[in-house]
mmCIF file of the C-alpha atoms, coordinates in Angstrom:
data_MODEL
# 
_entry.id   MODEL 
# 
loop_
_atom_site.group_PDB 
_atom_site.id 
_atom_site.type_symbol 
_atom_site.label_atom_id 
_atom_site.label_alt_id 
_atom_site.label_comp_id 
_atom_site.label_asym_id 
_atom_site.label_entity_id 
_atom_site.label_seq_id 
_atom_site.pdbx_PDB_ins_code 
_atom_site.Cartn_x 
_atom_site.Cartn_y 
_atom_site.Cartn_z 
_atom_site.occupancy 
_atom_site.B_iso_or_equiv 
_atom_site.pdbx_formal_charge 
_atom_site.auth_seq_id 
_atom_site.auth_comp_id 
_atom_site.auth_asym_id 
_atom_site.auth_atom_id 
_atom_site.pdbx_PDB_model_num 
ATOM 1   C CA . MET A 1 1   ? -0.116  -0.017  0.655  1.00 0.00 ? 1   MET A CA 1 
ATOM 2   C CA . ASN A 1 2   ? 1.332   3.422   -0.999 1.00 0.00 ? 2   ASN A CA 1 
ATOM 3   C CA . ARG A 1 3   ? 2.077   5.899   1.378  1.00 0.00 ? 3   ARG A CA 1 
ATOM 4   C CA . GLY A 1 4   ? -0.763  8.223   0.272  1.00 0.00 ? 4   GLY A CA 1 
ATOM 5   C CA . ASP A 1 5   ? -3.719  5.210   1.021  1.00 0.00 ? 5   ASP A CA 1 
ATOM 6   C CA . LEU A 1 6   ? -2.403  4.036   4.144  1.00 0.00 ? 6   LEU A CA 1 
ATOM 7   C CA . ALA A 1 7   ? -2.288  7.696   5.378  1.00 0.00 ? 7   ALA A CA 1 
ATOM 8   C CA . THR A 1 8   ? -5.822  7.684   5.152  1.00 0.00 ? 8   THR A CA 1 
ATOM 9   C CA . ILE A 1 9   ? -6.398  4.594   7.582  1.00 0.00 ? 9   ILE A CA 1 
ATOM 10  C CA . ILE A 1 10  ? -4.284  5.345   10.192 1.00 0.00 ? 10  ILE A CA 1 
ATOM 11  C CA . ASP A 1 11  ? -5.706  7.172   13.353 1.00 0.00 ? 11  ASP A CA 1 
ATOM 12  C CA . HIS A 1 12  ? -2.237  8.848   14.814 1.00 0.00 ? 12  HIS A CA 1 
ATOM 13  C CA . THR A 1 13  ? -2.714  8.959   18.169 1.00 0.00 ? 13  THR A CA 1 
ATOM 14  C CA . VAL A 1 14  ? -1.849  10.525  21.200 1.00 0.00 ? 14  VAL A CA 1 
ATOM 15  C CA . LEU A 1 15  ? -3.312  8.470   24.392 1.00 0.00 ? 15  LEU A CA 1 
ATOM 16  C CA . GLY A 1 16  ? -1.173  7.889   27.011 1.00 0.00 ? 16  GLY A CA 1 
ATOM 17  C CA . PRO A 1 17  ? -1.589  8.823   31.110 1.00 0.00 ? 17  PRO A CA 1 
ATOM 18  C CA . THR A 1 18  ? 0.759   11.710  31.188 1.00 0.00 ? 18  THR A CA 1 
ATOM 19  C CA . THR A 1 19  ? -0.321  13.214  27.480 1.00 0.00 ? 19  THR A CA 1 
ATOM 20  C CA . THR A 1 20  ? -0.275  17.381  27.789 1.00 0.00 ? 20  THR A CA 1 
ATOM 21  C CA . GLY A 1 21  ? -1.655  19.664  25.562 1.00 0.00 ? 21  GLY A CA 1 
ATOM 22  C CA . GLY A 1 22  ? 1.730   20.410  23.496 1.00 0.00 ? 22  GLY A CA 1 
ATOM 23  C CA . GLN A 1 23  ? 2.275   16.463  22.702 1.00 0.00 ? 23  GLN A CA 1 
ATOM 24  C CA . VAL A 1 24  ? -1.403  16.512  21.312 1.00 0.00 ? 24  VAL A CA 1 
ATOM 25  C CA . GLN A 1 25  ? -0.849  20.102  19.281 1.00 0.00 ? 25  GLN A CA 1 
ATOM 26  C CA . THR A 1 26  ? 2.242   18.220  17.598 1.00 0.00 ? 26  THR A CA 1 
ATOM 27  C CA . THR A 1 27  ? 0.258   14.747  17.002 1.00 0.00 ? 27  THR A CA 1 
ATOM 28  C CA . ALA A 1 28  ? -2.599  16.826  15.056 1.00 0.00 ? 28  ALA A CA 1 
ATOM 29  C CA . ILE A 1 29  ? -0.324  18.514  13.521 1.00 0.00 ? 29  ILE A CA 1 
ATOM 30  C CA . GLU A 1 30  ? 1.718   15.723  12.181 1.00 0.00 ? 30  GLU A CA 1 
ATOM 31  C CA . ALA A 1 31  ? -1.807  14.511  11.173 1.00 0.00 ? 31  ALA A CA 1 
ATOM 32  C CA . GLU A 1 32  ? -2.403  17.483  9.175  1.00 0.00 ? 32  GLU A CA 1 
ATOM 33  C CA . GLN A 1 33  ? 0.750   17.426  7.444  1.00 0.00 ? 33  GLN A CA 1 
ATOM 34  C CA . TYR A 1 34  ? 0.209   13.427  6.589  1.00 0.00 ? 34  TYR A CA 1 
ATOM 35  C CA . GLY A 1 35  ? -3.107  13.204  5.995  1.00 0.00 ? 35  GLY A CA 1 
ATOM 36  C CA . MET A 1 36  ? -3.410  11.205  8.956  1.00 0.00 ? 36  MET A CA 1 
ATOM 37  C CA . ASN A 1 37  ? -6.640  11.184  11.424 1.00 0.00 ? 37  ASN A CA 1 
ATOM 38  C CA . VAL A 1 38  ? -5.831  12.061  15.083 1.00 0.00 ? 38  VAL A CA 1 
ATOM 39  C CA . CYS A 1 39  ? -7.585  10.422  18.157 1.00 0.00 ? 39  CYS A CA 1 
ATOM 40  C CA . VAL A 1 40  ? -6.723  11.877  21.232 1.00 0.00 ? 40  VAL A CA 1 
ATOM 41  C CA . PRO A 1 41  ? -7.994  12.310  25.001 1.00 0.00 ? 41  PRO A CA 1 
ATOM 42  C CA . PRO A 1 42  ? -11.349 14.094  25.351 1.00 0.00 ? 42  PRO A CA 1 
ATOM 43  C CA . CYS A 1 43  ? -9.684  16.737  27.404 1.00 0.00 ? 43  CYS A CA 1 
ATOM 44  C CA . TYR A 1 44  ? -7.821  17.727  25.105 1.00 0.00 ? 44  TYR A CA 1 
ATOM 45  C CA . LEU A 1 45  ? -10.513 17.646  21.993 1.00 0.00 ? 45  LEU A CA 1 
ATOM 46  C CA . ASP A 1 46  ? -10.263 21.639  21.947 1.00 0.00 ? 46  ASP A CA 1 
ATOM 47  C CA . VAL A 1 47  ? -6.652  21.414  21.168 1.00 0.00 ? 47  VAL A CA 1 
ATOM 48  C CA . ALA A 1 48  ? -7.006  19.060  18.667 1.00 0.00 ? 48  ALA A CA 1 
ATOM 49  C CA . CYS A 1 49  ? -9.726  20.741  16.746 1.00 0.00 ? 49  CYS A CA 1 
ATOM 50  C CA . SER A 1 50  ? -8.038  24.071  16.231 1.00 0.00 ? 50  SER A CA 1 
ATOM 51  C CA . VAL A 1 51  ? -4.812  22.364  14.469 1.00 0.00 ? 51  VAL A CA 1 
ATOM 52  C CA . ALA A 1 52  ? -7.303  19.766  12.820 1.00 0.00 ? 52  ALA A CA 1 
ATOM 53  C CA . GLU A 1 53  ? -8.628  21.629  9.480  1.00 0.00 ? 53  GLU A CA 1 
ATOM 54  C CA . SER A 1 54  ? -8.999  18.414  6.786  1.00 0.00 ? 54  SER A CA 1 
ATOM 55  C CA . ALA A 1 55  ? -8.255  15.192  9.719  1.00 0.00 ? 55  ALA A CA 1 
ATOM 56  C CA . SER A 1 56  ? -10.892 14.063  11.376 1.00 0.00 ? 56  SER A CA 1 
ATOM 57  C CA . VAL A 1 57  ? -10.470 13.843  15.346 1.00 0.00 ? 57  VAL A CA 1 
ATOM 58  C CA . VAL A 1 58  ? -10.867 10.622  17.219 1.00 0.00 ? 58  VAL A CA 1 
ATOM 59  C CA . THR A 1 59  ? -12.099 10.379  21.373 1.00 0.00 ? 59  THR A CA 1 
ATOM 60  C CA . VAL A 1 60  ? -11.665 7.964   23.812 1.00 0.00 ? 60  VAL A CA 1 
ATOM 61  C CA . ILE A 1 61  ? -14.475 7.155   26.263 1.00 0.00 ? 61  ILE A CA 1 
ATOM 62  C CA . GLY A 1 62  ? -14.879 4.604   28.622 1.00 0.00 ? 62  GLY A CA 1 
ATOM 63  C CA . PHE A 1 63  ? -11.035 4.525   28.558 1.00 0.00 ? 63  PHE A CA 1 
ATOM 64  C CA . PRO A 1 64  ? -9.147  2.530   28.960 1.00 0.00 ? 64  PRO A CA 1 
ATOM 65  C CA . HIS A 1 65  ? -10.962 -0.290  31.590 1.00 0.00 ? 65  HIS A CA 1 
ATOM 66  C CA . GLY A 1 66  ? -14.575 0.204   30.028 1.00 0.00 ? 66  GLY A CA 1 
ATOM 67  C CA . GLN A 1 67  ? -15.832 0.013   33.053 1.00 0.00 ? 67  GLN A CA 1 
ATOM 68  C CA . THR A 1 68  ? -17.554 3.609   33.839 1.00 0.00 ? 68  THR A CA 1 
ATOM 69  C CA . THR A 1 69  ? -21.770 3.356   33.668 1.00 0.00 ? 69  THR A CA 1 
ATOM 70  C CA . PRO A 1 70  ? -23.840 3.154   30.467 1.00 0.00 ? 70  PRO A CA 1 
ATOM 71  C CA . THR A 1 71  ? -25.102 7.014   31.291 1.00 0.00 ? 71  THR A CA 1 
ATOM 72  C CA . ILE A 1 72  ? -21.377 8.208   31.921 1.00 0.00 ? 72  ILE A CA 1 
ATOM 73  C CA . LYS A 1 73  ? -20.631 6.691   28.654 1.00 0.00 ? 73  LYS A CA 1 
ATOM 74  C CA . SER A 1 74  ? -23.311 8.334   26.611 1.00 0.00 ? 74  SER A CA 1 
ATOM 75  C CA . GLU A 1 75  ? -23.196 11.534  28.281 1.00 0.00 ? 75  GLU A CA 1 
ATOM 76  C CA . ALA A 1 76  ? -19.297 11.486  27.437 1.00 0.00 ? 76  ALA A CA 1 
ATOM 77  C CA . ALA A 1 77  ? -20.451 10.532  23.948 1.00 0.00 ? 77  ALA A CA 1 
ATOM 78  C CA . VAL A 1 78  ? -22.393 13.476  23.832 1.00 0.00 ? 78  VAL A CA 1 
ATOM 79  C CA . GLN A 1 79  ? -20.458 16.356  25.394 1.00 0.00 ? 79  GLN A CA 1 
ATOM 80  C CA . ALA A 1 80  ? -17.142 14.913  22.414 1.00 0.00 ? 80  ALA A CA 1 
ATOM 81  C CA . TYR A 1 81  ? -19.032 14.890  19.731 1.00 0.00 ? 81  TYR A CA 1 
ATOM 82  C CA . ASN A 1 82  ? -20.286 18.765  20.738 1.00 0.00 ? 82  ASN A CA 1 
ATOM 83  C CA . ALA A 1 83  ? -17.021 19.715  21.580 1.00 0.00 ? 83  ALA A CA 1 
ATOM 84  C CA . GLY A 1 84  ? -15.422 18.505  17.618 1.00 0.00 ? 84  GLY A CA 1 
ATOM 85  C CA . ALA A 1 85  ? -15.035 14.578  17.434 1.00 0.00 ? 85  ALA A CA 1 
ATOM 86  C CA . ASP A 1 86  ? -15.612 13.054  13.961 1.00 0.00 ? 86  ASP A CA 1 
ATOM 87  C CA . GLU A 1 87  ? -15.711 9.725   15.262 1.00 0.00 ? 87  GLU A CA 1 
ATOM 88  C CA . ILE A 1 88  ? -15.993 8.506   19.444 1.00 0.00 ? 88  ILE A CA 1 
ATOM 89  C CA . ASP A 1 89  ? -14.039 4.527   20.234 1.00 0.00 ? 89  ASP A CA 1 
ATOM 90  C CA . MET A 1 90  ? -15.345 3.367   22.991 1.00 0.00 ? 90  MET A CA 1 
ATOM 91  C CA . VAL A 1 91  ? -13.992 0.867   25.807 1.00 0.00 ? 91  VAL A CA 1 
ATOM 92  C CA . LEU A 1 92  ? -17.460 -1.994  26.164 1.00 0.00 ? 92  LEU A CA 1 
ATOM 93  C CA . ASN A 1 93  ? -17.326 -2.921  29.457 1.00 0.00 ? 93  ASN A CA 1 
ATOM 94  C CA . ILE A 1 94  ? -14.755 -6.311  29.327 1.00 0.00 ? 94  ILE A CA 1 
ATOM 95  C CA . GLY A 1 95  ? -16.444 -7.415  32.634 1.00 0.00 ? 95  GLY A CA 1 
ATOM 96  C CA . GLN A 1 96  ? -19.996 -7.977  31.150 1.00 0.00 ? 96  GLN A CA 1 
ATOM 97  C CA . ILE A 1 97  ? -18.596 -10.110 27.975 1.00 0.00 ? 97  ILE A CA 1 
ATOM 98  C CA . LYS A 1 98  ? -16.432 -12.184 30.223 1.00 0.00 ? 98  LYS A CA 1 
ATOM 99  C CA . ALA A 1 99  ? -19.748 -13.039 32.914 1.00 0.00 ? 99  ALA A CA 1 
ATOM 100 C CA . GLN A 1 100 ? -21.969 -13.524 29.188 1.00 0.00 ? 100 GLN A CA 1 
ATOM 101 C CA . ASN A 1 101 ? -24.068 -10.910 30.004 1.00 0.00 ? 101 ASN A CA 1 
ATOM 102 C CA . ARG A 1 102 ? -24.871 -10.255 26.427 1.00 0.00 ? 102 ARG A CA 1 
ATOM 103 C CA . ASP A 1 103 ? -28.334 -7.400  27.301 1.00 0.00 ? 103 ASP A CA 1 
ATOM 104 C CA . VAL A 1 104 ? -26.023 -5.677  29.250 1.00 0.00 ? 104 VAL A CA 1 
ATOM 105 C CA . VAL A 1 105 ? -22.896 -4.812  26.465 1.00 0.00 ? 105 VAL A CA 1 
ATOM 106 C CA . TYR A 1 106 ? -25.641 -4.776  23.688 1.00 0.00 ? 106 TYR A CA 1 
ATOM 107 C CA . ASP A 1 107 ? -27.557 -2.219  25.775 1.00 0.00 ? 107 ASP A CA 1 
ATOM 108 C CA . GLU A 1 108 ? -24.914 -0.403  26.907 1.00 0.00 ? 108 GLU A CA 1 
ATOM 109 C CA . ILE A 1 109 ? -23.445 -0.162  22.913 1.00 0.00 ? 109 ILE A CA 1 
ATOM 110 C CA . ALA A 1 110 ? -26.740 0.678   21.720 1.00 0.00 ? 110 ALA A CA 1 
ATOM 111 C CA . GLU A 1 111 ? -27.152 3.581   24.180 1.00 0.00 ? 111 GLU A CA 1 
ATOM 112 C CA . VAL A 1 112 ? -24.240 5.033   23.155 1.00 0.00 ? 112 VAL A CA 1 
ATOM 113 C CA . VAL A 1 113 ? -24.346 4.630   19.598 1.00 0.00 ? 113 VAL A CA 1 
ATOM 114 C CA . ALA A 1 114 ? -27.586 6.438   19.767 1.00 0.00 ? 114 ALA A CA 1 
ATOM 115 C CA . ALA A 1 115 ? -26.472 9.081   21.590 1.00 0.00 ? 115 ALA A CA 1 
ATOM 116 C CA . VAL A 1 116 ? -24.678 11.227  19.058 1.00 0.00 ? 116 VAL A CA 1 
ATOM 117 C CA . PRO A 1 117 ? -24.613 11.309  15.553 1.00 0.00 ? 117 PRO A CA 1 
ATOM 118 C CA . ALA A 1 118 ? -20.613 10.186  14.915 1.00 0.00 ? 118 ALA A CA 1 
ATOM 119 C CA . PRO A 1 119 ? -19.442 6.795   14.173 1.00 0.00 ? 119 PRO A CA 1 
ATOM 120 C CA . VAL A 1 120 ? -18.312 4.338   17.011 1.00 0.00 ? 120 VAL A CA 1 
ATOM 121 C CA . LYS A 1 121 ? -16.004 1.994   17.491 1.00 0.00 ? 121 LYS A CA 1 
ATOM 122 C CA . VAL A 1 122 ? -16.066 -0.579  19.563 1.00 0.00 ? 122 VAL A CA 1 
ATOM 123 C CA . ILE A 1 123 ? -13.179 -1.190  21.698 1.00 0.00 ? 123 ILE A CA 1 
ATOM 124 C CA . VAL A 1 124 ? -13.478 -4.889  22.581 1.00 0.00 ? 124 VAL A CA 1 
ATOM 125 C CA . GLU A 1 125 ? -9.637  -5.257  24.362 1.00 0.00 ? 125 GLU A CA 1 
ATOM 126 C CA . THR A 1 126 ? -8.769  -9.074  22.706 1.00 0.00 ? 126 THR A CA 1 
ATOM 127 C CA . ALA A 1 127 ? -5.999  -9.678  24.602 1.00 0.00 ? 127 ALA A CA 1 
ATOM 128 C CA . LEU A 1 128 ? -7.996  -9.609  27.675 1.00 0.00 ? 128 LEU A CA 1 
ATOM 129 C CA . LEU A 1 129 ? -10.517 -12.273 26.021 1.00 0.00 ? 129 LEU A CA 1 
ATOM 130 C CA . SER A 1 130 ? -11.460 -15.703 24.732 1.00 0.00 ? 130 SER A CA 1 
ATOM 131 C CA . THR A 1 131 ? -12.375 -16.370 21.063 1.00 0.00 ? 131 THR A CA 1 
ATOM 132 C CA . ALA A 1 132 ? -15.468 -17.037 21.715 1.00 0.00 ? 132 ALA A CA 1 
ATOM 133 C CA . GLU A 1 133 ? -15.822 -14.096 23.722 1.00 0.00 ? 133 GLU A CA 1 
ATOM 134 C CA . ILE A 1 134 ? -14.099 -12.039 20.756 1.00 0.00 ? 134 ILE A CA 1 
ATOM 135 C CA . GLU A 1 135 ? -16.744 -13.729 18.997 1.00 0.00 ? 135 GLU A CA 1 
ATOM 136 C CA . GLN A 1 136 ? -19.938 -12.543 21.163 1.00 0.00 ? 136 GLN A CA 1 
ATOM 137 C CA . ALA A 1 137 ? -18.245 -8.867  21.746 1.00 0.00 ? 137 ALA A CA 1 
ATOM 138 C CA . GLY A 1 138 ? -18.859 -8.641  17.703 1.00 0.00 ? 138 GLY A CA 1 
ATOM 139 C CA . SER A 1 139 ? -21.967 -9.834  17.479 1.00 0.00 ? 139 SER A CA 1 
ATOM 140 C CA . ILE A 1 140 ? -23.260 -7.477  20.283 1.00 0.00 ? 140 ILE A CA 1 
ATOM 141 C CA . ALA A 1 141 ? -21.817 -4.598  18.642 1.00 0.00 ? 141 ALA A CA 1 
ATOM 142 C CA . GLN A 1 142 ? -22.697 -5.791  15.177 1.00 0.00 ? 142 GLN A CA 1 
ATOM 143 C CA . ASP A 1 143 ? -26.327 -6.102  16.576 1.00 0.00 ? 143 ASP A CA 1 
ATOM 144 C CA . ALA A 1 144 ? -26.247 -2.726  18.631 1.00 0.00 ? 144 ALA A CA 1 
ATOM 145 C CA . GLY A 1 145 ? -25.392 -0.655  15.567 1.00 0.00 ? 145 GLY A CA 1 
ATOM 146 C CA . ALA A 1 146 ? -21.457 0.156   16.205 1.00 0.00 ? 146 ALA A CA 1 
ATOM 147 C CA . ALA A 1 147 ? -19.555 1.112   12.473 1.00 0.00 ? 147 ALA A CA 1 
ATOM 148 C CA . PHE A 1 148 ? -16.624 -0.932  13.974 1.00 0.00 ? 148 PHE A CA 1 
ATOM 149 C CA . LEU A 1 149 ? -14.721 -3.268  16.378 1.00 0.00 ? 149 LEU A CA 1 
ATOM 150 C CA . LYS A 1 150 ? -11.817 -2.018  17.886 1.00 0.00 ? 150 LYS A CA 1 
ATOM 151 C CA . THR A 1 151 ? -8.841  -4.161  19.032 1.00 0.00 ? 151 THR A CA 1 
ATOM 152 C CA . SER A 1 152 ? -6.926  -3.052  21.444 1.00 0.00 ? 152 SER A CA 1 
ATOM 153 C CA . THR A 1 153 ? -6.754  -0.079  23.987 1.00 0.00 ? 153 THR A CA 1 
ATOM 154 C CA . GLY A 1 154 ? -2.745  -0.118  24.028 1.00 0.00 ? 154 GLY A CA 1 
ATOM 155 C CA . PHE A 1 155 ? -3.036  -0.586  27.391 1.00 0.00 ? 155 PHE A CA 1 
ATOM 156 C CA . ALA A 1 156 ? -3.301  -4.720  28.071 1.00 0.00 ? 156 ALA A CA 1 
ATOM 157 C CA . PRO A 1 157 ? 0.059   -6.948  27.990 1.00 0.00 ? 157 PRO A CA 1 
ATOM 158 C CA . GLU A 1 158 ? -1.151  -7.510  23.797 1.00 0.00 ? 158 GLU A CA 1 
ATOM 159 C CA . GLY A 1 159 ? -2.299  -5.227  21.070 1.00 0.00 ? 159 GLY A CA 1 
ATOM 160 C CA . ALA A 1 160 ? -3.681  -6.039  17.646 1.00 0.00 ? 160 ALA A CA 1 
ATOM 161 C CA . THR A 1 161 ? -3.049  -9.784  16.274 1.00 0.00 ? 161 THR A CA 1 
ATOM 162 C CA . GLU A 1 162 ? -3.819  -11.396 13.327 1.00 0.00 ? 162 GLU A CA 1 
ATOM 163 C CA . GLU A 1 163 ? -5.847  -13.849 14.853 1.00 0.00 ? 163 GLU A CA 1 
ATOM 164 C CA . GLY A 1 164 ? -8.032  -10.909 16.782 1.00 0.00 ? 164 GLY A CA 1 
ATOM 165 C CA . VAL A 1 165 ? -8.412  -8.696  13.561 1.00 0.00 ? 165 VAL A CA 1 
ATOM 166 C CA . SER A 1 166 ? -9.650  -11.618 11.613 1.00 0.00 ? 166 SER A CA 1 
ATOM 167 C CA . THR A 1 167 ? -12.024 -12.611 14.150 1.00 0.00 ? 167 THR A CA 1 
ATOM 168 C CA . LEU A 1 168 ? -13.455 -9.189  14.345 1.00 0.00 ? 168 LEU A CA 1 
ATOM 169 C CA . ALA A 1 169 ? -13.749 -8.523  10.493 1.00 0.00 ? 169 ALA A CA 1 
ATOM 170 C CA . GLN A 1 170 ? -16.561 -11.431 10.758 1.00 0.00 ? 170 GLN A CA 1 
ATOM 171 C CA . TYR A 1 171 ? -18.935 -9.093  12.204 1.00 0.00 ? 171 TYR A CA 1 
ATOM 172 C CA . LEU A 1 172 ? -17.689 -5.331  11.526 1.00 0.00 ? 172 LEU A CA 1 
ATOM 173 C CA . PRO A 1 173 ? -14.895 -3.601  9.860  1.00 0.00 ? 173 PRO A CA 1 
ATOM 174 C CA . VAL A 1 174 ? -12.126 -3.155  12.302 1.00 0.00 ? 174 VAL A CA 1 
ATOM 175 C CA . LYS A 1 175 ? -9.356  -1.116  13.418 1.00 0.00 ? 175 LYS A CA 1 
ATOM 176 C CA . ALA A 1 176 ? -6.433  -2.801  14.553 1.00 0.00 ? 176 ALA A CA 1 
ATOM 177 C CA . SER A 1 177 ? -4.720  -0.781  17.403 1.00 0.00 ? 177 SER A CA 1 
ATOM 178 C CA . GLY A 1 178 ? -1.589  -1.132  19.998 1.00 0.00 ? 178 GLY A CA 1 
ATOM 179 C CA . GLY A 1 179 ? 2.278   -2.456  19.121 1.00 0.00 ? 179 GLY A CA 1 
ATOM 180 C CA . ILE A 1 180 ? 1.599   -1.571  15.804 1.00 0.00 ? 180 ILE A CA 1 
ATOM 181 C CA . ARG A 1 181 ? 5.153   0.372   15.271 1.00 0.00 ? 181 ARG A CA 1 
ATOM 182 C CA . SER A 1 182 ? 6.070   0.001   11.356 1.00 0.00 ? 182 SER A CA 1 
ATOM 183 C CA . TYR A 1 183 ? 5.115   -0.314  7.848  1.00 0.00 ? 183 TYR A CA 1 
ATOM 184 C CA . GLY A 1 184 ? 5.931   -4.303  8.338  1.00 0.00 ? 184 GLY A CA 1 
ATOM 185 C CA . ASP A 1 185 ? 3.310   -4.785  11.892 1.00 0.00 ? 185 ASP A CA 1 
ATOM 186 C CA . ALA A 1 186 ? 0.795   -2.430  9.208  1.00 0.00 ? 186 ALA A CA 1 
ATOM 187 C CA . MET A 1 187 ? 0.508   -4.264  6.734  1.00 0.00 ? 187 MET A CA 1 
ATOM 188 C CA . ARG A 1 188 ? 0.467   -7.697  8.495  1.00 0.00 ? 188 ARG A CA 1 
ATOM 189 C CA . LEU A 1 189 ? -2.813  -6.629  9.964  1.00 0.00 ? 189 LEU A CA 1 
ATOM 190 C CA . ILE A 1 190 ? -4.119  -4.887  6.650  1.00 0.00 ? 190 ILE A CA 1 
ATOM 191 C CA . ASN A 1 191 ? -3.721  -8.367  5.403  1.00 0.00 ? 191 ASN A CA 1 
ATOM 192 C CA . ALA A 1 192 ? -5.297  -9.983  8.291  1.00 0.00 ? 192 ALA A CA 1 
ATOM 193 C CA . GLY A 1 193 ? -8.428  -7.480  7.621  1.00 0.00 ? 193 GLY A CA 1 
ATOM 194 C CA . ALA A 1 194 ? -7.628  -4.447  8.870  1.00 0.00 ? 194 ALA A CA 1 
ATOM 195 C CA . GLU A 1 195 ? -9.678  -1.218  7.391  1.00 0.00 ? 195 GLU A CA 1 
ATOM 196 C CA . ARG A 1 196 ? -8.269  1.173   10.304 1.00 0.00 ? 196 ARG A CA 1 
ATOM 197 C CA . LEU A 1 197 ? -5.378  1.572   12.087 1.00 0.00 ? 197 LEU A CA 1 
ATOM 198 C CA . GLY A 1 198 ? -4.355  3.445   15.350 1.00 0.00 ? 198 GLY A CA 1 
ATOM 199 C CA . ALA A 1 199 ? -0.764  3.698   15.841 1.00 0.00 ? 199 ALA A CA 1 
ATOM 200 C CA . SER A 1 200 ? 1.221   6.415   17.944 1.00 0.00 ? 200 SER A CA 1 
ATOM 201 C CA . SER A 1 201 ? 4.355   5.972   15.280 1.00 0.00 ? 201 SER A CA 1 
ATOM 202 C CA . GLY A 1 202 ? 2.275   7.013   12.547 1.00 0.00 ? 202 GLY A CA 1 
ATOM 203 C CA . VAL A 1 203 ? 4.644   9.425   10.972 1.00 0.00 ? 203 VAL A CA 1 
ATOM 204 C CA . LYS A 1 204 ? 7.519   6.131   11.532 1.00 0.00 ? 204 LYS A CA 1 
ATOM 205 C CA . ILE A 1 205 ? 4.952   4.084   9.370  1.00 0.00 ? 205 ILE A CA 1 
ATOM 206 C CA . LEU A 1 206 ? 4.640   6.199   6.822  1.00 0.00 ? 206 LEU A CA 1 
ATOM 207 C CA . GLN A 1 207 ? 7.964   6.851   6.451  1.00 0.00 ? 207 GLN A CA 1 
ATOM 208 C CA . GLU A 1 208 ? 8.612   3.475   5.880  1.00 0.00 ? 208 GLU A CA 1 
ATOM 209 C CA . ALA A 1 209 ? 6.167   3.059   3.075  1.00 0.00 ? 209 ALA A CA 1 
ATOM 210 C CA . PRO A 1 210 ? 6.207   3.221   -0.317 1.00 0.00 ? 210 PRO A CA 1 
ATOM 211 C CA . VAL A 1 211 ? 5.397   6.376   -1.955 1.00 0.00 ? 211 VAL A CA 1 
ATOM 212 C CA . SER A 1 212 ? 3.616   5.247   -5.013 1.00 0.00 ? 212 SER A CA 1 
ATOM 213 C CA . ASP A 1 213 ? 2.840   1.302   -5.623 1.00 0.00 ? 213 ASP A CA 1 
# 
């Protein structure tokens, strides 16, 4: 995949616990420069939106553990959308998946999806789930109206894997995230079925990509 095409599917990300407004500004500037999207914490949406003219601005809710209540998640999604977010990445309640409380997980996702007109990506955190649980999460998110499934927060023991991507891709388009540090990593996950990538190494990935096919 050439550099220009790859850039359009990368969410250039800065979500660490020590993230500053200055780092968000730099990341948003890089996203603009290279033609990527930008993914930032909700508290810095104003910074990202002030820089991003053409880049889509993505933010996260229920991050990184997914344990806030559905009402708080939906209110956070509304606040983020009103602050300029173009897309919402929400962490589902991982414990409820493991407890097989399908209705609880469905209702939570559906509430967030209904709360905003922006696409909602559901973060599954594949490293913490069995294959059967990943499949259940994918099925629930599909039924609840999510736009995308996302593999990881980047804060679990493992990030995106080919197996996780291909499993989720049976249900919805997939954003692979977590541990994507090179063009080779990116292409491995795209070939497994990923249609979006979340990476803090977006610039490095693109610099390694071929300029043309």
